[in-house]
C-alpha positions as a printed NumPy array, in Angstrom:
array([[-31.421, 180.977,  91.422],
       [-34.444, 182.057,  89.293],
       [-34.093, 179.203,  86.82 ],
       [-36.696, 178.886,  84.085],
       [-39.351, 176.52 ,  85.47 ],
       [-39.432, 174.373,  82.359],
       [-35.651, 173.964,  82.494],
       [-35.86 , 172.908,  86.12 ],
       [-38.429, 170.304,  85.081],
       [-36.202, 168.937,  82.315],
       [-33.02 , 168.973,  84.411],
       [-33.011, 165.187,  84.826],
       [-33.552, 164.64 ,  81.104],
       [-30.735, 166.999,  80.143],
       [-28.471, 165.374,  82.739],
       [-29.196, 162.037,  81.096],
       [-28.057, 163.441,  77.764],
       [-24.878, 164.682,  79.409],
       [-24.128, 161.299,  80.974],
       [-24.603, 159.566,  77.619],
       [-22.202, 161.969,  75.913],
       [-19.72 , 161.609,  78.747],
       [-19.67 , 157.837,  78.384],
       [-19.041, 158.085,  74.623],
       [-16.337, 160.721,  74.093],
       [-14.948, 161.547,  70.659],
       [-11.925, 163.624,  69.668],
       [-11.213, 166.522,  67.361],
       [-13.327, 166.445,  64.175],
       [-14.178, 162.767,  64.672],
       [-17.397, 163.542,  66.555],
       [-19.758, 161.698,  64.23 ],
       [-21.729, 159.865,  66.915],
       [-21.909, 162.951,  69.108],
       [-23.203, 165.012,  66.189],
       [-25.732, 162.287,  65.334],
       [-26.94 , 162.306,  68.948],
       [-27.335, 166.088,  68.798],
       [-29.244, 165.879,  65.506],
       [-31.549, 163.173,  66.864],
       [-32.462, 165.308,  69.87 ],
       [-32.934, 168.44 ,  67.772],
       [-35.269, 166.634,  65.384],
       [-37.376, 165.416,  68.286],
       [-37.616, 169.011,  69.531],
       [-39.076, 170.223,  66.25 ],
       [-36.51 , 172.91 ,  65.434],
       [-37.042, 174.612,  62.092],
       [-33.896, 173.512,  60.304],
       [-30.829, 171.336,  60.914],
       [-27.661, 171.376,  58.836],
       [-24.77 , 168.979,  59.357],
       [-21.2  , 168.968,  58.072],
       [-20.454, 172.624,  58.795],
       [-16.764, 172.942,  59.627],
       [-16.491, 169.251,  58.639],
       [-18.592, 167.758,  61.447],
       [-20.39 , 170.696,  63.056],
       [-24.163, 170.974,  63.424],
       [-26.221, 174.146,  63.006],
       [-29.886, 174.299,  64.039],
       [-32.333, 177.145,  63.451],
       [-35.217, 178.08 ,  65.751],
       [-37.529, 180.88 ,  64.659],
       [-39.369, 183.033,  67.144],
       [-43.091, 183.751,  67.116],
       [-42.374, 186.889,  65.104],
       [-39.509, 188.295,  63.075],
       [-40.129, 192.02 ,  62.705],
       [-36.488, 193.142,  62.641],
       [-34.683, 190.276,  60.924],
       [-32.392, 189.713,  63.895],
       [-30.298, 186.541,  64.188],
       [-28.252, 185.498,  67.225],
       [-25.948, 182.496,  67.468],
       [-25.312, 180.374,  70.56 ],
       [-22.325, 178.03 ,  70.509],
       [-21.292, 174.859,  72.357],
       [-18.276, 172.608,  71.73 ],
       [-18.627, 168.832,  71.383],
       [-15.152, 167.223,  71.471],
       [-13.337, 165.415,  74.286],
       [ -9.66 , 164.992,  75.218],
       [ -7.091, 162.154,  74.846],
       [ -7.03 , 161.445,  78.59 ],
       [ -7.569, 158.215,  80.529],
       [-10.468, 158.935,  82.872],
       [-10.04 , 158.553,  86.635],
       [-13.142, 160.425,  87.841],
       [-14.839, 157.372,  89.339],
       [-18.308, 158.315,  88.071],
       [-20.616, 155.454,  87.145],
       [-21.107, 156.833,  83.635],
       [-17.361, 157.161,  82.991],
       [-15.872, 156.968,  79.518],
       [-16.317, 153.637,  77.774],
       [-13.512, 154.519,  75.349],
       [-10.015, 153.93 ,  76.786],
       [ -7.799, 156.973,  76.478],
       [-10.62 , 159.396,  75.736],
       [-12.475, 161.545,  78.258],
       [-14.693, 164.595,  78.493],
       [-12.213, 166.262,  80.837],
       [-13.152, 169.813,  79.835],
       [-16.923, 169.625,  80.225],
       [-17.854, 169.924,  76.567],
       [-20.454, 167.219,  77.165],
       [-22.016, 169.647,  79.641],
       [-21.854, 172.564,  77.202],
       [-23.498, 170.521,  74.444],
       [-26.224, 169.279,  76.776],
       [-26.966, 172.773,  78.083],
       [-27.308, 174.138,  74.557],
       [-29.6  , 171.219,  73.688],
       [-31.665, 172.029,  76.772],
       [-31.909, 175.659,  75.704],
       [-32.877, 174.589,  72.179],
       [-35.66 , 172.426,  73.564],
       [-37.001, 175.317,  75.629],
       [-36.792, 177.823,  72.771],
       [-38.443, 175.425,  70.316],
       [-41.33 , 174.906,  72.76 ],
       [-41.884, 178.534,  73.776],
       [-40.592, 180.629,  70.836],
       [-41.022, 183.658,  73.07 ],
       [-38.747, 185.917,  71.047],
       [-38.74 , 188.09 ,  67.926],
       [-36.119, 186.885,  65.48 ],
       [-34.056, 183.759,  64.827],
       [-31.892, 181.751,  67.214],
       [-29.073, 179.678,  65.692],
       [-27.673, 176.788,  67.748],
       [-24.016, 176.084,  66.869],
       [-22.586, 172.697,  67.888],
       [-18.866, 172.844,  67.132],
       [-16.25 , 170.087,  66.762],
       [-12.525, 170.233,  67.463],
       [-12.151, 173.007,  70.005],
       [ -9.28 , 171.159,  71.693],
       [ -6.574, 172.19 ,  69.271],
       [ -8.221, 171.372,  65.954],
       [ -9.662, 174.825,  65.307],
       [-13.236, 173.742,  64.676],
       [-14.42 , 177.288,  65.288],
       [-12.125, 178.533,  62.53 ],
       [-13.367, 175.809,  60.191],
       [-17.027, 176.677,  60.787],
       [-16.298, 180.352,  60.123],
       [-14.314, 179.476,  56.982],
       [-17.26 , 177.347,  55.864],
       [-19.31 , 180.539,  55.707],
       [-21.505, 179.755,  58.71 ],
       [-21.868, 183.321,  59.955],
       [-22.838, 184.704,  56.55 ],
       [-24.951, 181.737,  55.507],
       [-27.263, 182.163,  58.493],
       [-26.773, 185.934,  58.737],
       [-25.644, 185.608,  62.348],
       [-25.277, 189.118,  63.798],
       [-24.166, 188.344,  67.357],
       [-22.643, 185.21 ,  68.895],
       [-22.365, 184.007,  72.488],
       [-20.755, 181.053,  74.262],
       [-19.93 , 179.786,  77.733],
       [-17.464, 177.518,  79.511],
       [-17.645, 175.837,  82.881],
       [-15.082, 176.997,  85.447],
       [-13.902, 174.797,  88.335],
       [-13.166, 176.784,  91.479],
       [-16.053, 179.176,  90.905],
       [-19.213, 178.313,  92.917],
       [-21.648, 176.197,  90.936],
       [-24.065, 178.401,  89.03 ],
       [-22.037, 181.604,  89.535],
       [-21.247, 183.569,  86.355],
       [-18.042, 185.511,  85.654],
       [-17.079, 187.64 ,  82.681],
       [-14.96 , 190.607,  81.657],
       [-14.938, 193.01 ,  78.702],
       [-11.981, 192.899,  76.331],
       [ -9.456, 190.026,  76.341],
       [-10.785, 187.14 ,  78.447],
       [ -8.631, 184.284,  77.118],
       [ -5.189, 184.289,  75.53 ],
       [ -3.884, 183.625,  72.068],
       [ -2.074, 180.283,  71.829],
       [  0.79 , 179.682,  69.411],
       [  3.234, 176.804,  69.03 ],
       [  6.914, 176.673,  68.169],
       [  9.344, 173.937,  67.227],
       [ 13.05 , 174.729,  67.331],
       [ 15.54 , 172.303,  65.779],
       [ 19.164, 172.905,  66.746],
       [ 21.812, 171.262,  64.566],
       [ 25.422, 170.85 ,  65.637],
       [ 27.969, 168.119,  64.935],
       [ 27.562, 164.716,  66.499],
       [ 30.426, 162.866,  68.08 ],
       [ 31.777, 160.79 ,  70.937],
       [ 30.813, 162.052,  74.384],
       [ 34.397, 161.395,  75.581],
       [ 35.756, 163.817,  72.971],
       [ 33.401, 166.821,  73.07 ],
       [ 36.046, 169.076,  71.496],
       [ 35.649, 167.19 ,  68.223],
       [ 31.904, 167.735,  68.184],
       [ 29.531, 170.699,  68.376],
       [ 26.985, 169.931,  71.061],
       [ 23.431, 171.068,  70.15 ],
       [ 22.266, 170.237,  73.672],
       [ 24.407, 173.012,  75.132],
       [ 23.001, 175.482,  72.622],
       [ 19.468, 174.219,  73.31 ],
       [ 19.942, 174.678,  77.049],
       [ 20.975, 178.295,  76.565],
       [ 18.084, 178.865,  74.158],
       [ 15.646, 177.631,  76.8  ],
       [ 17.114, 179.987,  79.38 ],
       [ 17.068, 182.838,  76.868],
       [ 13.424, 182.266,  76.026],
       [ 12.538, 182.699,  79.687],
       [ 13.867, 186.264,  79.493],
       [ 11.171, 187.3  ,  77.013],
       [  8.38 , 187.677,  79.553],
       [ 10.686, 189.094,  82.233],
       [ 12.871, 191.41 ,  80.146],
       [ 11.194, 192.147,  76.8  ],
       [  7.455, 192.363,  77.466],
       [  6.077, 195.266,  79.475],
       [  5.665, 194.002,  83.068],
       [  2.061, 195.237,  83.03 ],
       [  1.244, 192.991,  80.069],
       [  0.673, 189.242,  80.162],
       [  2.688, 186.686,  78.237],
       [  3.856, 183.103,  78.669],
       [  6.667, 181.255,  76.906],
       [  6.947, 177.579,  77.846],
       [  9.313, 174.962,  76.451],
       [  7.433, 171.748,  77.084],
       [  9.507, 169.026,  75.44 ],
       [ 13.16 , 168.452,  74.516],
       [ 14.39 , 165.568,  72.356],
       [ 17.686, 164.722,  70.678],
       [ 18.299, 162.299,  67.84 ],
       [ 20.085, 159.832,  70.14 ],
       [ 19.091, 158.099,  73.343],
       [ 22.269, 156.816,  74.905],
       [ 24.901, 157.888,  77.417],
       [ 27.973, 158.229,  75.226],
       [ 26.97 , 160.037,  72.034],
       [ 26.729, 163.783,  71.458],
       [ 23.732, 164.199,  69.162],
       [ 23.681, 165.855,  65.775],
       [ 20.327, 167.546,  66.366],
       [ 18.119, 168.481,  69.295],
       [ 14.505, 169.574,  69.003],
       [ 12.361, 171.501,  71.464],
       [  8.664, 172.293,  71.327],
       [  6.602, 174.745,  73.29 ],
       [  3.809, 177.283,  73.438],
       [  3.391, 181.051,  73.599],
       [  0.405, 182.789,  75.205],
       [ -0.505, 186.489,  75.048],
       [ -3.553, 188.65 ,  75.701],
       [ -2.901, 191.307,  73.067],
       [ -2.133, 190.886,  69.348],
       [  0.823, 193.3  ,  69.54 ],
       [  2.37 , 191.363,  72.442],
       [  1.813, 188.168,  70.498],
       [  3.801, 189.615,  67.574],
       [  6.559, 190.868,  69.864],
       [  7.031, 187.494,  71.515],
       [  7.115, 185.674,  68.181],
       [  9.908, 187.927,  66.935],
       [ 11.918, 187.442,  70.118],
       [ 11.545, 183.638,  70.098],
       [ 12.945, 183.487,  66.577],
       [ 15.817, 185.9  ,  67.238],
       [ 16.898, 184.349,  70.554],
       [ 16.845, 180.831,  69.099],
       [ 18.795, 181.627,  65.955],
       [ 21.32 , 184.005,  67.535],
       [ 22.003, 181.801,  70.55 ],
       [ 22.533, 178.755,  68.344],
       [ 24.956, 180.724,  66.189],
       [ 26.913, 181.773,  69.291],
       [ 27.532, 178.077,  69.97 ],
       [ 28.43 , 177.295,  66.339],
       [ 25.07 , 175.607,  65.768],
       [ 22.159, 176.365,  63.468],
       [ 18.592, 176.771,  64.741],
       [ 15.551, 176.372,  62.506],
       [ 12.344, 177.779,  64.009],
       [  8.891, 176.674,  62.948],
       [  6.39 , 179.079,  64.516],
       [  2.688, 178.287,  64.113],
       [ -0.003, 180.809,  64.928],
       [ -2.87 , 179.114,  66.741],
       [ -6.014, 180.479,  68.343],
       [ -6.212, 184.281,  68.512],
       [ -7.046, 186.254,  71.649],
       [-10.657, 185.786,  72.78 ],
       [-11.937, 189.359,  73.006],
       [-15.356, 190.22 ,  74.431],
       [-17.022, 193.229,  72.872],
       [-17.73 , 195.778,  75.629],
       [-21.401, 196.316,  74.812],
       [-22.143, 192.641,  74.277],
       [-20.366, 191.787,  77.514],
       [-22.999, 193.933,  79.201],
       [-25.718, 191.995,  77.38 ],
       [-24.224, 188.666,  78.467],
       [-23.902, 189.879,  82.056],
       [-27.503, 191.092,  82.083],
       [-28.686, 187.652,  80.983],
       [-26.547, 186.032,  83.691],
       [-27.862, 188.467,  86.297],
       [-31.419, 187.428,  85.454],
       [-30.435, 183.829,  86.179],
       [-28.05 , 184.063,  89.11 ],
       [-28.363, 187.525,  90.617],
       [-24.811, 188.653,  91.338],
       [-22.394, 188.368,  88.418],
       [-18.618, 188.851,  88.513],
       [-17.948, 191.351,  85.745],
       [-14.218, 191.937,  86.298],
       [-12.79 , 188.426,  86.389],
       [ -9.065, 188.162,  85.642],
       [ -8.238, 186.977,  82.121],
       [ -7.179, 183.364,  81.605],
       [ -4.012, 182.343,  79.757],
       [ -5.684, 179.26 ,  78.306],
       [ -7.036, 179.665,  74.764],
       [-10.405, 179.177,  73.098],
       [-11.26 , 178.946,  69.416],
       [-14.563, 180.731,  69.96 ],
       [-12.182, 183.638,  69.307],
       [-12.514, 183.027,  65.557],
       [-16.25 , 183.709,  65.779],
       [-15.761, 186.79 ,  67.965],
       [-13.236, 188.105,  65.425],
       [-16.039, 188.15 ,  62.848],
       [-19.082, 189.108,  64.912],
       [-19.663, 191.037,  68.142],
       [-20.531, 188.879,  71.118],
       [-19.216, 187.582,  74.407],
       [-17.885, 184.518,  76.199],
       [-18.847, 183.879,  79.824],
       [-17.703, 181.494,  82.554],
       [-20.118, 179.358,  84.575],
       [-19.063, 178.056,  87.972],
       [-18.49 , 174.305,  88.289],
       [-17.753, 174.217,  92.033],
       [-14.738, 172.756,  93.78 ],
       [-12.87 , 169.778,  92.392],
       [-10.26 , 168.809,  89.851],
       [ -9.354, 171.401,  87.263],
       [-10.049, 171.194,  83.548],
       [ -8.004, 168.648,  81.541],
       [ -7.427, 166.517,  84.649],
       [ -8.222, 162.757,  84.727],
       [-10.347, 163.269,  87.862],
       [-12.322, 166.245,  86.523],
       [-16.095, 166.087,  87.032],
       [-18.677, 168.338,  85.457],
       [-21.262, 169.447,  88.044],
       [-24.741, 168.59 ,  86.763],
       [-26.21 , 171.125,  89.163],
       [-24.86 , 173.824,  86.841],
       [-27.041, 172.639,  83.952],
       [-30.208, 174.681,  84.691],
       [-28.163, 177.872,  85.066],
       [-26.34 , 177.317,  81.776],
       [-29.527, 176.482,  79.891],
       [-31.284, 179.492,  81.387],
       [-28.442, 181.814,  80.415],
       [-28.578, 180.709,  76.782],
       [-32.347, 181.29 ,  76.794],
       [-32.071, 184.669,  78.518],
       [-29.591, 185.886,  75.903],
       [-32.135, 185.135,  73.159],
       [-35.177, 186.472,  74.983],
       [-33.442, 189.638,  76.205],
       [-31.694, 190.482,  72.945],
       [-34.76 , 189.667,  70.816],
       [-37.776, 190.384,  73.056],
       [-41.112, 189.097,  71.832],
       [-43.329, 191.64 ,  70.084]])
């Protein structure tokens, strides 16, 4: 791969940063030490400006090019948070914090963006301003939303925004992207079914919410198969079921189920929400129970702008040659979507080789992908804002 020479030279240094971050994972918005590490490295690089506390614990760094004839500003984003997982990867730099692990490779993303920042601060071979965005709380906390709500995009006049994610199963250093929806919206529901508790030996004197809940679960599975167009993508998963008793001879008063909904189009997302609520309430009523549905909208669909997908692919092509430009969409979600809802840009996948999947205790980020990721970030800046 035609990796930037300087990035090849600093590969070991950037890998060292990644190993440090991997050994010291932090969750959600509580990424204070990670953010401090990022700030320390950025200061040593001599970037033009560093601002902390954006989106609660995010970091934004500014690097100005040699010239700025057009007033262009492009943002590059990496996520910093880890997952509540007990690590079982076996690496020598494994997590030192029990129950916390970088099982999604955000330590790699942060390190690659730091590597790109170092290169851009040294060379400044572009015309405009590059903004490095280090985001907390991607794993469910909505850190991307919080940074947007904090006015980040307007404050730094960011006109385009780009991000990447490592992808196990794709050859290390290979890039893959698609225009339009690339990752799904992710919503959550909680359904509480209330009946009438009683003795399990006399079910006729009670109203069993478990029976109603069982039929609700089966009914929810009909949404994707019988309500949504077969050519569209949607997922409805009930992931947990709990009643208010835990014994063998009591019919409970209430039963609660929780789950998630995924969709690749906003209109499908709305359709599924309406069906979840109707099926739950109507089915419960049919069994003389009452269902209360709490439906929480989460991350929106991650949608790549067509033109900016071409820009992202061109940068990847300069690094890796062949680029997959028609990858299938992924039903996982990504809160980079909040930034793409406000500014044109694109999200790209970077191959992480064979091995455990994301969010697995044995997951390992492939350090050999680092030069490619760093180079892609740099190429986006240098291609979109060529030096005058």
